[in-house]
Each structure stands twice: as C-alpha cells, then as structure tokens.
A tleap script that builds the chain and sets N, CA, C and O, in Angstrom:
source leaprc.protein.ff14SB
mol = sequence {
  NMET PRO ARG SER ASP ALA ASP ARG LEU ARG
  ARG ARG GLU LEU HIE GLU ALA ALA SER GLY
  MET ALA GLY PRO ARG LEU LEU PRO TRP THR
  THR GLU ASP GLY ARG PRO CYS TYR LEU SER
  THR ASP GLY LYS GLY TYR ILE SER THR LEU
  ALA ASP GLY ILE GLU THR VAL GLN LEU GLY
  MET GLY GLN GLU LEU LEU GLU TYR ALA ARG
  GLY ILE LEU ALA PRO GLY ALA LYS ALA GLN
  SER ALA ILE GLU TYR ARG TRP LEU ALA CYS
  ARG LEU THR GLU ALA LEU ALA ASP ALA LEU
  ARG VAL ALA GLU SER ARG GLY GLY ARG ILE
  PRO VAL PRO GLN GLU GLU ALA GLU LYS ASP
  GLU PRO ALA ASN ALA SER PRO LEU ALA GLU
  GLN GLY GLU CGLY
}
set mol.1.N position { 0.847 -1.181 0.000 }
set mol.1.CA position { 0.000 0.000 0.000 }
set mol.1.C position { 0.888 1.239 0.000 }
set mol.1.O position { 1.743 1.372 0.877 }
set mol.2.N position { 0.713 2.153 -0.959 }
set mol.2.CA position { 1.532 3.360 -0.999 }
set mol.2.C position { 1.222 4.281 0.177 }
set mol.2.O position { 0.087 4.367 0.646 }
set mol.3.N position { 2.265 4.963 0.634 }
set mol.3.CA position { 2.114 5.900 1.757 }
set mol.3.C position { 1.607 7.240 1.252 }
set mol.3.O position { 1.941 7.682 0.153 }
set mol.4.N position { 0.795 7.871 2.082 }
set mol.4.CA position { 0.305 9.209 1.738 }
set mol.4.C position { 1.373 10.235 2.082 }
set mol.4.O position { 2.351 9.921 2.761 }
set mol.5.N position { 1.184 11.459 1.611 }
set mol.5.CA position { 2.115 12.541 1.943 }
set mol.5.C position { 2.145 12.779 3.448 }
set mol.5.O position { 3.204 13.052 4.013 }
set mol.6.N position { 0.986 12.677 4.101 }
set mol.6.CA position { 0.931 12.873 5.553 }
set mol.6.C position { 1.747 11.805 6.271 }
set mol.6.O position { 2.430 12.099 7.252 }
set mol.7.N position { 1.678 10.567 5.785 }
set mol.7.CA position { 2.474 9.490 6.386 }
set mol.7.C position { 3.965 9.760 6.218 }
set mol.7.O position { 4.743 9.580 7.154 }
set mol.8.N position { 4.358 10.191 5.024 }
set mol.8.CA position { 5.781 10.487 4.786 }
set mol.8.C position { 6.263 11.626 5.668 }
set mol.8.O position { 7.357 11.564 6.229 }
set mol.9.N position { 5.438 12.676 5.791 }
set mol.9.CA position { 5.806 13.818 6.623 }
set mol.9.C position { 5.945 13.391 8.081 }
set mol.9.O position { 6.893 13.791 8.757 }
set mol.10.N position { 5.022 12.595 8.560 }
set mol.10.CA position { 5.078 12.128 9.954 }
set mol.10.C position { 6.309 11.267 10.183 }
set mol.10.O position { 6.964 11.396 11.218 }
set mol.11.N position { 6.638 10.390 9.241 }
set mol.11.CA position { 7.835 9.552 9.386 }
set mol.11.C position { 9.100 10.419 9.410 }
set mol.11.O position { 10.029 10.156 10.174 }
set mol.12.N position { 9.121 11.458 8.563 }
set mol.12.CA position { 10.286 12.351 8.553 }
set mol.12.C position { 10.395 13.091 9.887 }
set mol.12.O position { 11.489 13.229 10.434 }
set mol.13.N position { 9.251 13.573 10.417 }
set mol.13.CA position { 9.261 14.266 11.709 }
set mol.13.C position { 9.763 13.345 12.815 }
set mol.13.O position { 10.536 13.769 13.674 }
set mol.14.N position { 9.328 12.088 12.799 }
set mol.14.CA position { 9.789 11.126 13.806 }
set mol.14.C position { 11.292 10.876 13.673 }
set mol.14.O position { 12.005 10.796 14.673 }
set mol.15.N position { 11.768 10.752 12.431 }
set mol.15.CA position { 13.204 10.539 12.208 }
set mol.15.C position { 14.001 11.741 12.706 }
set mol.15.O position { 15.023 11.577 13.372 }
set mol.16.N position { 13.539 12.944 12.387 }
set mol.16.CA position { 14.241 14.138 12.822 }
set mol.16.C position { 14.239 14.269 14.333 }
set mol.16.O position { 15.244 14.665 14.923 }
set mol.17.N position { 13.129 13.943 14.962 }
set mol.17.CA position { 13.055 13.998 16.427 }
set mol.17.C position { 14.011 12.998 17.048 }
set mol.17.O position { 14.674 13.305 18.039 }
set mol.18.N position { 14.088 11.804 16.475 }
set mol.18.CA position { 14.980 10.774 17.016 }
set mol.18.C position { 16.446 11.130 16.806 }
set mol.18.O position { 17.298 10.756 17.610 }
set mol.19.N position { 16.743 11.852 15.726 }
set mol.19.CA position { 18.135 12.205 15.445 }
set mol.19.C position { 18.542 13.531 16.070 }
set mol.19.O position { 19.680 13.972 15.906 }
set mol.20.N position { 17.618 14.172 16.788 }
set mol.20.CA position { 17.949 15.420 17.469 }
set mol.20.C position { 17.704 16.666 16.644 }
set mol.20.O position { 17.971 17.771 17.118 }
set mol.21.N position { 17.208 16.530 15.433 }
set mol.21.CA position { 16.911 17.694 14.605 }
set mol.21.C position { 15.607 18.312 15.083 }
set mol.21.O position { 14.669 17.591 15.425 }
set mol.22.N position { 15.537 19.611 15.111 }
set mol.22.CA position { 14.361 20.307 15.632 }
set mol.22.C position { 13.263 20.475 14.590 }
set mol.22.O position { 12.178 20.945 14.932 }
set mol.23.N position { 13.495 20.120 13.367 }
set mol.23.CA position { 12.510 20.309 12.309 }
set mol.23.C position { 13.059 21.220 11.235 }
set mol.23.O position { 14.242 21.559 11.255 }
set mol.24.N position { 12.222 21.618 10.303 }
set mol.24.CA position { 12.719 22.442 9.203 }
set mol.24.C position { 13.203 23.804 9.683 }
set mol.24.O position { 12.667 24.372 10.635 }
set mol.25.N position { 14.212 24.307 9.015 }
set mol.25.CA position { 14.802 25.604 9.359 }
set mol.25.C position { 14.113 26.692 8.559 }
set mol.25.O position { 13.948 26.568 7.345 }
set mol.26.N position { 13.710 27.757 9.234 }
set mol.26.CA position { 13.164 28.933 8.573 }
set mol.26.C position { 14.333 29.685 7.930 }
set mol.26.O position { 15.296 30.050 8.605 }
set mol.27.N position { 14.234 29.906 6.640 }
set mol.27.CA position { 15.313 30.577 5.912 }
set mol.27.C position { 15.114 32.096 5.932 }
set mol.27.O position { 13.997 32.573 6.129 }
set mol.28.N position { 16.192 32.851 5.729 }
set mol.28.CA position { 16.105 34.316 5.822 }
set mol.28.C position { 15.554 34.983 4.560 }
set mol.28.O position { 15.741 36.185 4.372 }
set mol.29.N position { 14.892 34.239 3.714 }
set mol.29.CA position { 14.267 34.820 2.532 }
set mol.29.C position { 12.886 34.193 2.356 }
set mol.29.O position { 12.556 33.194 2.995 }
set mol.30.N position { 12.087 34.797 1.478 }
set mol.30.CA position { 10.733 34.323 1.224 }
set mol.30.C position { 10.565 34.033 -0.260 }
set mol.30.O position { 11.445 34.330 -1.069 }
set mol.31.N position { 9.423 33.448 -0.606 }
set mol.31.CA position { 9.096 33.241 -2.012 }
set mol.31.C position { 8.715 34.596 -2.609 }
set mol.31.O position { 8.604 35.588 -1.888 }
set mol.32.N position { 8.516 34.634 -3.919 }
set mol.32.CA position { 8.159 35.890 -4.589 }
set mol.32.C position { 6.854 36.479 -4.053 }
set mol.32.O position { 6.666 37.695 -4.056 }
set mol.33.N position { 5.949 35.599 -3.590 }
set mol.33.CA position { 4.675 36.104 -3.073 }
set mol.33.C position { 4.692 36.276 -1.553 }
set mol.33.O position { 3.638 36.434 -0.938 }
set mol.34.N position { 5.892 36.245 -0.939 }
set mol.34.CA position { 6.034 36.555 0.479 }
set mol.34.C position { 5.870 35.393 1.443 }
set mol.34.O position { 5.898 35.596 2.656 }
set mol.35.N position { 5.699 34.173 0.929 }
set mol.35.CA position { 5.561 33.025 1.827 }
set mol.35.C position { 6.929 32.596 2.354 }
set mol.35.O position { 7.926 32.712 1.641 }
set mol.36.N position { 6.990 32.102 3.594 }
set mol.36.CA position { 8.276 31.701 4.166 }
set mol.36.C position { 8.857 30.477 3.453 }
set mol.36.O position { 8.127 29.657 2.896 }
set mol.37.N position { 10.171 30.377 3.485 }
set mol.37.CA position { 10.879 29.229 2.921 }
set mol.37.C position { 11.502 28.447 4.066 }
set mol.37.O position { 12.014 29.027 5.024 }
set mol.38.N position { 11.453 27.134 3.957 }
set mol.38.CA position { 12.003 26.250 4.978 }
set mol.38.C position { 12.963 25.269 4.331 }
set mol.38.O position { 12.873 24.980 3.138 }
set mol.39.N position { 13.883 24.763 5.140 }
set mol.39.CA position { 14.860 23.794 4.672 }
set mol.39.C position { 14.968 22.677 5.690 }
set mol.39.O position { 15.188 22.924 6.876 }
set mol.40.N position { 14.813 21.447 5.223 }
set mol.40.CA position { 15.039 20.294 6.081 }
set mol.40.C position { 16.531 19.976 5.980 }
set mol.40.O position { 17.018 19.590 4.917 }
set mol.41.N position { 17.251 20.138 7.089 }
set mol.41.CA position { 18.706 20.072 7.037 }
set mol.41.C position { 19.305 19.634 8.362 }
set mol.41.O position { 18.655 19.683 9.406 }
set mol.42.N position { 20.548 19.210 8.296 }
set mol.42.CA position { 21.305 18.933 9.515 }
set mol.42.C position { 22.188 20.127 9.863 }
set mol.42.O position { 22.962 20.072 10.819 }
set mol.43.N position { 22.074 21.216 9.081 }
set mol.43.CA position { 22.829 22.429 9.341 }
set mol.43.C position { 24.217 22.456 8.745 }
set mol.43.O position { 24.998 23.357 9.054 }
set mol.44.N position { 24.550 21.491 7.896 }
set mol.44.CA position { 25.919 21.414 7.376 }
set mol.44.C position { 26.029 21.608 5.869 }
set mol.44.O position { 27.140 21.605 5.339 }
set mol.45.N position { 24.924 21.776 5.166 }
set mol.45.CA position { 24.966 21.851 3.714 }
set mol.45.C position { 25.195 23.244 3.181 }
set mol.45.O position { 25.327 24.209 3.934 }
set mol.46.N position { 25.240 23.328 1.849 }
set mol.46.CA position { 25.488 24.590 1.158 }
set mol.46.C position { 24.412 25.622 1.475 }
set mol.46.O position { 24.732 26.773 1.772 }
set mol.47.N position { 23.137 25.225 1.417 }
set mol.47.CA position { 22.046 26.177 1.644 }
set mol.47.C position { 22.066 26.670 3.092 }
set mol.47.O position { 21.801 27.846 3.345 }
set mol.48.N position { 22.374 25.792 4.038 }
set mol.48.CA position { 22.479 26.218 5.443 }
set mol.48.C position { 23.591 27.240 5.620 }
set mol.48.O position { 23.423 28.232 6.329 }
set mol.49.N position { 24.721 26.998 4.976 }
set mol.49.CA position { 25.848 27.926 5.056 }
set mol.49.C position { 25.487 29.258 4.397 }
set mol.49.O position { 25.830 30.322 4.912 }
set mol.50.N position { 24.803 29.198 3.267 }
set mol.50.CA position { 24.357 30.410 2.590 }
set mol.50.C position { 23.389 31.188 3.481 }
set mol.50.O position { 23.502 32.408 3.600 }
set mol.51.N position { 22.437 30.488 4.108 }
set mol.51.CA position { 21.466 31.143 4.997 }
set mol.51.C position { 22.173 31.778 6.192 }
set mol.51.O position { 21.819 32.882 6.606 }
set mol.52.N position { 23.173 31.086 6.750 }
set mol.52.CA position { 23.940 31.656 7.866 }
set mol.52.C position { 24.615 32.962 7.440 }
set mol.52.O position { 24.612 33.946 8.180 }
set mol.53.N position { 25.188 32.954 6.241 }
set mol.53.CA position { 25.859 34.154 5.731 }
set mol.53.C position { 24.888 35.301 5.515 }
set mol.53.O position { 25.192 36.447 5.846 }
set mol.54.N position { 23.723 34.998 4.964 }
set mol.54.CA position { 22.730 36.045 4.725 }
set mol.54.C position { 22.232 36.606 6.049 }
set mol.54.O position { 22.059 37.818 6.178 }
set mol.55.N position { 21.999 35.742 7.039 }
set mol.55.CA position { 21.582 36.221 8.364 }
set mol.55.C position { 22.630 37.159 8.953 }
set mol.55.O position { 22.282 38.183 9.539 }
set mol.56.N position { 23.900 36.822 8.804 }
set mol.56.CA position { 24.985 37.661 9.321 }
set mol.56.C position { 24.972 39.023 8.636 }
set mol.56.O position { 25.126 40.053 9.292 }
set mol.57.N position { 24.789 39.029 7.324 }
set mol.57.CA position { 24.738 40.288 6.576 }
set mol.57.C position { 23.526 41.108 7.019 }
set mol.57.O position { 23.639 42.314 7.239 }
set mol.58.N position { 22.363 40.454 7.151 }
set mol.58.CA position { 21.155 41.178 7.566 }
set mol.58.C position { 21.338 41.827 8.938 }
set mol.58.O position { 20.977 42.988 9.133 }
set mol.59.N position { 21.893 41.083 9.877 }
set mol.59.CA position { 22.091 41.642 11.225 }
set mol.59.C position { 23.126 42.756 11.213 }
set mol.59.O position { 22.979 43.742 11.935 }
set mol.60.N position { 24.166 42.613 10.408 }
set mol.60.CA position { 25.178 43.663 10.289 }
set mol.60.C position { 24.610 44.932 9.683 }
set mol.60.O position { 24.904 46.034 10.144 }
set mol.61.N position { 23.794 44.775 8.647 }
set mol.61.CA position { 23.161 45.944 8.032 }
set mol.61.C position { 22.202 46.611 9.010 }
set mol.61.O position { 22.106 47.838 9.053 }
set mol.62.N position { 21.500 45.815 9.787 }
set mol.62.CA position { 20.606 46.367 10.800 }
set mol.62.C position { 21.368 47.181 11.835 }
set mol.62.O position { 20.914 48.246 12.253 }
set mol.63.N position { 22.528 46.678 12.247 }
set mol.63.CA position { 23.358 47.394 13.217 }
set mol.63.C position { 23.848 48.718 12.645 }
set mol.63.O position { 23.819 49.738 13.334 }
set mol.64.N position { 24.296 48.712 11.394 }
set mol.64.CA position { 24.737 49.950 10.756 }
set mol.64.C position { 23.591 50.946 10.617 }
set mol.64.O position { 23.778 52.144 10.828 }
set mol.65.N position { 22.413 50.455 10.266 }
set mol.65.CA position { 21.254 51.330 10.130 }
set mol.65.C position { 20.863 51.924 11.475 }
set mol.65.O position { 20.492 53.096 11.552 }
set mol.66.N position { 20.943 51.131 12.530 }
set mol.66.CA position { 20.630 51.623 13.868 }
set mol.66.C position { 21.592 52.743 14.269 }
set mol.66.O position { 21.164 53.756 14.821 }
set mol.67.N position { 22.879 52.569 13.996 }
set mol.67.CA position { 23.858 53.614 14.303 }
set mol.67.C position { 23.561 54.886 13.507 }
set mol.67.O position { 23.671 55.991 14.038 }
set mol.68.N position { 23.186 54.733 12.241 }
set mol.68.CA position { 22.829 55.872 11.400 }
set mol.68.C position { 21.612 56.589 11.975 }
set mol.68.O position { 21.598 57.816 12.064 }
set mol.69.N position { 20.586 55.821 12.369 }
set mol.69.CA position { 19.358 56.410 12.925 }
set mol.69.C position { 19.651 57.142 14.228 }
set mol.69.O position { 19.117 58.225 14.465 }
set mol.70.N position { 20.494 56.557 15.072 }
set mol.70.CA position { 20.848 57.230 16.325 }
set mol.70.C position { 21.513 58.573 16.052 }
set mol.70.O position { 21.274 59.542 16.773 }
set mol.71.N position { 22.345 58.637 15.014 }
set mol.71.CA position { 23.008 59.891 14.659 }
set mol.71.C position { 22.024 60.942 14.181 }
set mol.71.O position { 22.116 62.109 14.562 }
set mol.72.N position { 21.079 60.524 13.343 }
set mol.72.CA position { 20.077 61.459 12.819 }
set mol.72.C position { 19.148 61.950 13.923 }
set mol.72.O position { 18.716 63.103 13.906 }
set mol.73.N position { 18.842 61.083 14.881 }
set mol.73.CA position { 17.877 61.430 15.932 }
set mol.73.C position { 18.527 62.003 17.186 }
set mol.73.O position { 17.828 62.334 18.144 }
set mol.74.N position { 19.829 62.123 17.195 }
set mol.74.CA position { 20.533 62.633 18.374 }
set mol.74.C position { 20.183 64.102 18.616 }
set mol.74.O position { 19.917 64.845 17.670 }
set mol.75.N position { 20.184 64.514 19.874 }
set mol.75.CA position { 19.928 65.932 20.178 }
set mol.75.C position { 20.959 66.814 19.464 }
set mol.75.O position { 22.158 66.536 19.489 }
set mol.76.N position { 20.477 67.858 18.841 }
set mol.76.CA position { 21.358 68.795 18.136 }
set mol.76.C position { 21.667 68.391 16.710 }
set mol.76.O position { 22.336 69.142 16.000 }
set mol.77.N position { 21.204 67.232 16.261 }
set mol.77.CA position { 21.462 66.815 14.882 }
set mol.77.C position { 20.623 67.656 13.927 }
set mol.77.O position { 19.543 68.131 14.280 }
set mol.78.N position { 21.132 67.831 12.726 }
set mol.78.CA position { 20.422 68.600 11.705 }
set mol.78.C position { 19.088 67.917 11.399 }
set mol.78.O position { 19.038 66.699 11.227 }
set mol.79.N position { 18.022 68.690 11.330 }
set mol.79.CA position { 16.694 68.155 11.002 }
set mol.79.C position { 16.690 67.645 9.563 }
set mol.79.O position { 17.313 68.232 8.677 }
set mol.80.N position { 15.996 66.572 9.356 }
set mol.80.CA position { 15.884 65.967 8.028 }
set mol.80.C position { 14.505 66.281 7.449 }
set mol.80.O position { 13.607 66.727 8.164 }
set mol.81.N position { 14.353 66.049 6.172 }
set mol.81.CA position { 13.043 66.260 5.536 }
set mol.81.C position { 12.128 65.085 5.875 }
set mol.81.O position { 12.580 64.033 6.327 }
set mol.82.N position { 10.845 65.287 5.649 }
set mol.82.CA position { 9.866 64.217 5.902 }
set mol.82.C position { 10.178 62.989 5.046 }
set mol.82.O position { 10.001 61.855 5.490 }
set mol.83.N position { 10.634 63.219 3.838 }
set mol.83.CA position { 10.981 62.097 2.941 }
set mol.83.C position { 12.146 61.298 3.524 }
set mol.83.O position { 12.135 60.068 3.485 }
set mol.84.N position { 13.151 61.991 4.063 }
set mol.84.CA position { 14.304 61.297 4.647 }
set mol.84.C position { 13.903 60.511 5.892 }
set mol.84.O position { 14.379 59.395 6.100 }
set mol.85.N position { 13.027 61.086 6.722 }
set mol.85.CA position { 12.561 60.354 7.907 }
set mol.85.C position { 11.716 59.147 7.496 }
set mol.85.O position { 11.794 58.087 8.119 }
set mol.86.N position { 10.917 59.311 6.456 }
set mol.86.CA position { 10.118 58.178 5.965 }
set mol.86.C position { 11.034 57.072 5.443 }
set mol.86.O position { 10.799 55.895 5.715 }
set mol.87.N position { 12.075 57.442 4.695 }
set mol.87.CA position { 13.034 56.455 4.196 }
set mol.87.C position { 13.646 55.699 5.368 }
set mol.87.O position { 13.752 54.473 5.335 }
set mol.88.N position { 14.048 56.431 6.403 }
set mol.88.CA position { 14.652 55.815 7.578 }
set mol.88.C position { 13.668 54.865 8.262 }
set mol.88.O position { 14.038 53.759 8.657 }
set mol.89.N position { 12.425 55.297 8.397 }
set mol.89.CA position { 11.415 54.436 9.033 }
set mol.89.C position { 11.206 53.159 8.226 }
set mol.89.O position { 11.080 52.077 8.800 }
set mol.90.N position { 11.171 53.273 6.914 }
set mol.90.CA position { 11.011 52.082 6.059 }
set mol.90.C position { 12.193 51.133 6.203 }
set mol.90.O position { 12.001 49.924 6.331 }
set mol.91.N position { 13.419 51.667 6.184 }
set mol.91.CA position { 14.602 50.803 6.315 }
set mol.91.C position { 14.668 50.164 7.699 }
set mol.91.O position { 15.039 48.997 7.823 }
set mol.92.N position { 14.307 50.929 8.755 }
set mol.92.CA position { 14.303 50.360 10.109 }
set mol.92.C position { 13.260 49.247 10.230 }
set mol.92.O position { 13.495 48.242 10.900 }
set mol.93.N position { 12.116 49.431 9.583 }
set mol.93.CA position { 11.077 48.403 9.591 }
set mol.93.C position { 11.582 47.138 8.920 }
set mol.93.O position { 11.364 46.037 9.427 }
set mol.94.N position { 12.252 47.283 7.787 }
set mol.94.CA position { 12.822 46.126 7.090 }
set mol.94.C position { 13.870 45.432 7.955 }
set mol.94.O position { 13.894 44.204 8.045 }
set mol.95.N position { 14.732 46.220 8.588 }
set mol.95.CA position { 15.785 45.642 9.428 }
set mol.95.C position { 15.197 44.913 10.630 }
set mol.95.O position { 15.690 43.853 11.016 }
set mol.96.N position { 14.151 45.472 11.221 }
set mol.96.CA position { 13.498 44.811 12.352 }
set mol.96.C position { 12.853 43.502 11.904 }
set mol.96.O position { 12.956 42.492 12.600 }
set mol.97.N position { 12.192 43.513 10.751 }
set mol.97.CA position { 11.590 42.280 10.227 }
set mol.97.C position { 12.662 41.211 10.002 }
set mol.97.O position { 12.453 40.043 10.330 }
set mol.98.N position { 13.810 41.610 9.441 }
set mol.98.CA position { 14.912 40.664 9.225 }
set mol.98.C position { 15.419 40.110 10.556 }
set mol.98.O position { 15.627 38.904 10.689 }
set mol.99.N position { 15.616 40.985 11.536 }
set mol.99.CA position { 16.134 40.550 12.842 }
set mol.99.C position { 15.154 39.603 13.537 }
set mol.99.O position { 15.570 38.618 14.147 }
set mol.100.N position { 13.867 39.896 13.448 }
set mol.100.CA position { 12.871 39.011 14.059 }
set mol.100.C position { 12.828 37.656 13.363 }
set mol.100.O position { 12.647 36.626 14.012 }
set mol.101.N position { 12.994 37.657 12.051 }
set mol.101.CA position { 13.015 36.393 11.297 }
set mol.101.C position { 14.241 35.565 11.691 }
set mol.101.O position { 14.138 34.351 11.867 }
set mol.102.N position { 15.391 36.213 11.828 }
set mol.102.CA position { 16.602 35.511 12.258 }
set mol.102.C position { 16.402 34.943 13.664 }
set mol.102.O position { 16.765 33.798 13.933 }
set mol.103.N position { 15.827 35.742 14.553 }
set mol.103.CA position { 15.581 35.274 15.922 }
set mol.103.C position { 14.630 34.085 15.932 }
set mol.103.O position { 14.848 33.123 16.669 }
set mol.104.N position { 13.577 34.141 15.123 }
set mol.104.CA position { 12.632 33.023 15.058 }
set mol.104.C position { 13.308 31.771 14.518 }
set mol.104.O position { 13.106 30.675 15.043 }
set mol.105.N position { 14.112 31.935 13.466 }
set mol.105.CA position { 14.804 30.794 12.877 }
set mol.105.C position { 15.781 30.167 13.860 }
set mol.105.O position { 15.804 28.949 14.032 }
set mol.106.N position { 16.582 31.000 14.500 }
set mol.106.CA position { 17.575 30.475 15.440 }
set mol.106.C position { 16.916 29.921 16.696 }
set mol.106.O position { 17.361 28.908 17.235 }
set mol.107.N position { 15.860 30.578 17.163 }
set mol.107.CA position { 15.145 30.081 18.333 }
set mol.107.C position { 14.499 28.731 18.073 }
set mol.107.O position { 14.429 27.885 18.964 }
set mol.108.N position { 14.027 28.532 16.846 }
set mol.108.CA position { 13.421 27.256 16.485 }
set mol.108.C position { 14.414 26.120 16.409 }
set mol.108.O position { 14.025 24.953 16.425 }
set mol.109.N position { 15.694 26.445 16.326 }
set mol.109.CA position { 16.731 25.404 16.249 }
set mol.109.C position { 17.383 25.116 17.588 }
set mol.109.O position { 18.261 24.258 17.677 }
set mol.110.N position { 16.967 25.819 18.629 }
set mol.110.CA position { 17.522 25.559 19.954 }
set mol.110.C position { 16.827 24.332 20.525 }
set mol.110.O position { 15.605 24.337 20.669 }
set mol.111.N position { 17.564 23.288 20.851 }
set mol.111.CA position { 16.910 22.092 21.389 }
set mol.111.C position { 16.333 22.364 22.777 }
set mol.111.O position { 16.908 23.110 23.569 }
set mol.112.N position { 15.199 21.752 23.049 }
set mol.112.CA position { 14.568 21.884 24.355 }
set mol.112.C position { 15.316 20.965 25.320 }
set mol.112.O position { 15.419 19.765 25.063 }
set mol.113.N position { 15.843 21.505 26.435 }
set mol.113.CA position { 16.529 20.654 27.403 }
set mol.113.C position { 15.589 19.570 27.929 }
set mol.113.O position { 14.385 19.793 28.049 }
set mol.114.N position { 16.138 18.405 28.239 }
set mol.114.CA position { 15.332 17.268 28.675 }
set mol.114.C position { 14.483 17.606 29.890 }
set mol.114.O position { 13.317 17.217 29.953 }
set mol.115.N position { 15.049 18.328 30.860 }
set mol.115.CA position { 14.279 18.648 32.063 }
set mol.115.C position { 13.105 19.573 31.753 }
set mol.115.O position { 12.073 19.500 32.420 }
set mol.116.N position { 13.249 20.456 30.736 }
set mol.116.CA position { 12.143 21.325 30.331 }
set mol.116.C position { 11.014 20.489 29.733 }
set mol.116.O position { 9.840 20.729 30.016 }
set mol.117.N position { 11.370 19.514 28.911 }
set mol.117.CA position { 10.361 18.664 28.294 }
set mol.117.C position { 9.621 17.868 29.355 }
set mol.117.O position { 8.414 17.653 29.241 }
set mol.118.N position { 10.330 17.429 30.383 }
set mol.118.CA position { 9.700 16.653 31.446 }
set mol.118.C position { 8.775 17.530 32.281 }
set mol.118.O position { 7.752 17.045 32.765 }
set mol.119.N position { 9.106 18.812 32.464 }
set mol.119.CA position { 8.253 19.728 33.225 }
set mol.119.C position { 6.924 19.959 32.518 }
set mol.119.O position { 5.892 20.142 33.164 }
set mol.120.N position { 6.953 19.949 31.178 }
set mol.120.CA position { 5.748 20.204 30.405 }
set mol.120.C position { 4.750 19.060 30.485 }
set mol.120.O position { 3.561 19.262 30.236 }
set mol.121.N position { 5.216 17.852 30.832 }
set mol.121.CA position { 4.320 16.706 30.950 }
set mol.121.C position { 3.634 16.751 32.301 }
set mol.121.O position { 4.297 16.962 33.316 }
set mol.122.N position { 2.306 16.555 32.343 }
set mol.122.CA position { 1.609 16.559 33.627 }
set mol.122.C position { 2.034 15.371 34.483 }
set mol.122.O position { 2.293 14.282 33.971 }
set mol.123.N position { 2.101 15.600 35.808 }
set mol.123.CA position { 2.540 14.558 36.731 }
set mol.123.C position { 1.547 13.403 36.781 }
set mol.123.O position { 1.953 12.249 36.917 }
set mol.124.N position { 0.270 13.690 36.675 }
set mol.124.CA position { -0.755 12.651 36.736 }
set mol.124.C position { -1.262 12.338 35.339 }
set mol.124.O position { -2.444 12.523 35.049 }
set mol.125.N position { -0.389 11.871 34.485 }
set mol.125.CA position { -0.765 11.631 33.102 }
set mol.125.C position { -1.234 10.195 32.888 }
set mol.125.O position { -1.010 9.631 31.816 }
set mol.126.N position { -1.865 9.608 33.862 }
set mol.126.CA position { -2.371 8.250 33.692 }
set mol.126.C position { -3.802 8.297 33.196 }
set mol.126.O position { -4.507 9.275 33.441 }
set mol.127.N position { -4.252 7.243 32.491 }
set mol.127.CA position { -5.621 7.222 32.001 }
set mol.127.C position { -6.644 7.314 33.143 }
set mol.127.O position { -7.727 7.870 32.964 }
set mol.128.N position { -6.299 6.770 34.312 }
set mol.128.CA position { -7.222 6.829 35.445 }
set mol.128.C position { -7.385 8.242 35.943 }
set mol.128.O position { -8.485 8.636 36.333 }
set mol.129.N position { -6.305 9.024 35.938 }
set mol.129.CA position { -6.385 10.414 36.403 }
set mol.129.C position { -7.280 11.222 35.493 }
set mol.129.O position { -8.013 12.092 35.961 }
set mol.130.N position { -7.232 10.945 34.170 }
set mol.130.CA position { -8.070 11.668 33.226 }
set mol.130.C position { -9.544 11.374 33.434 }
set mol.130.O position { -10.394 12.217 33.146 }
set mol.131.N position { -9.856 10.169 33.940 }
set mol.131.CA position { -11.248 9.793 34.161 }
set mol.131.C position { -11.736 10.216 35.539 }
set mol.131.O position { -12.902 10.013 35.879 }
set mol.132.N position { -10.841 10.807 36.334 }
set mol.132.CA position { -11.228 11.234 37.666 }
set mol.132.C position { -11.195 10.110 38.685 }
set mol.132.O position { -11.813 10.228 39.743 }
set mol.133.N position { -10.496 9.029 38.400 }
set mol.133.CA position { -10.422 7.899 39.314 }
set mol.133.C position { -9.029 7.728 39.885 }
set mol.133.O position { -8.607 6.584 40.051 }
set mol.134.N position { -8.337 8.700 40.176 }
set mol.134.CA position { -6.988 8.404 40.597 }
set mol.134.C position { -6.496 9.291 41.597 }
set mol.134.O position { -5.358 9.148 42.043 }
savepdb mol mol.pdb
quit
C-alpha cells in the first residue's frame, strides 16, 4: 500500500526527532509572493551555510542602520526632511523584520533541554487520572 504525503511527513518528523533535529529551518528569505521558505537540514549543507551568511549580513546591516538612525535622531542633529525620515522608518522596519526572522529561525533550532520537556508533561498523566479515578 503506498504511503500518503501525511504518512511520509510524519515519518520524517519522527526521524528528525529521534536524530535530534528540531525540524525544518526557517530561511532568511521568502518566495516571490512573500511566503516563508524552509529547509530540512542537519545544518551542514550549502544552503544552510548560505542562509547563515545572509543572516549575518542582515544583522550587520541592521546594526549599521541603527547607528545611522541614532546619529540622525541625536539631540542637536540637523533636522531631516519628511521624505528622509520616511526612508529611515522604512529601512528600520525592514531591518526589524529581518532581525525578528533571524531570531525566530535560530530560536526554532535551539533544542529543548530534557528537564524542560519533562516539566511540560503533567505529573498525573495516567488514564485513570483523566477519568477522575486516581
């Protein structure tokens, strides 16, 4: 009997869980229509290395933009035009979106410590406790 796509996906998730992989990695870019891109990886391939490099560039550009914004907004700095402030707001918004995406991607790859996973399980997880008989 052929396996369905759901069966294949579940088997892959089980394999990744058993091998310590946290699941697909959120990549620092999107499709043309804005949907997120994911990569099933062990973190050692070409695309993973490329994504790491792009994340580094995005965070570096965000840091440079933040320093620029601090200079423009500092007390005594020359006033800018509304167009220049709008440009700055747009670039800061883009940089924040990039930084949040990097944080989400990296946070999703942090393994949950064993003791944390055990805390999440209820102490009375027996079938009798669920029926009110325990």
